[in-house]
N, C-alpha and C positions, 0 to 999 in steps of 0.2 A: 175619666176613663182613658183619655188620650195619653196621659202621663204613664199609666200602667202599661198601655200597649207599647209605648216607646221604651220603657224599662225592659219589657219582655223581649223586644227586638234587639236591644243591646245585649241582653243575656244570651239570646240565640246566637248572635255574632260571636260572643266570647266563647261559647261552647264550640262553635264551628272552628274557631282558631285553635282551641285546645285539641280538637279532634285532628286537625291537619298536622299539628306538631307531633301528636302521638303517632300518626301514620308515618311520618317522615323518620322516626327513630329507627335505628338499625335493628333493634330487638323489639318486635311487635308484642304488645300486651293485648291480646284479643279480648280479655274480659273488660279492660279499661275502655277499649274502642267501642265495644257493644254498649257499655254503660253510657258513654258520651253520646252515642247515636240515639239511645233511648231518651236521654235528657233533651237532646236537640229536637226530637220528634214531639215530645210532650210540650216543649215550649212553643213549637210551631202550631200544634193543635190548640193550645190555650190562646194564642194570638188570634187565630182564625175564629175561635169561639167568641172572643170578646168583640171582634170586628162585626161578626154576624149579629150579636146581641145589640151592639150600638146602632146598626142599621135598622133593626126591628124597632128599637125604641124611637128612632127618628121617624119611621113610617107611622107609628102610632101617634106621635106628637102632631104630625102634619094632618092626619085624619081627624083628630080632635079639633084642630084649628079650622079645618075646612067645614066641619059640621057646625061649629060655633059661628063662623062667618055666614054660613048658609041660613042659619036661623034669623039673622039680621038682614038678609037679602043682599049682602055684599058678595061679589065674586071671590072665589078662592084664589 
């Protein structure tokens, strides 16, 4: 999952650089700018979703481990 997150972060940075170059052009293409902003927002939302999912999975894993150790009388 970390590889996917890092790929998405690179994609997000690439979109950001494309957006900046598009904004710096003398003739603005509003449709292209809006499209890039939408792609950038979608990438950011997907990154956050994956990070949240990863933390939820980690919490579940630690809870299972604590329960298993509690059964055997060992401290978590």
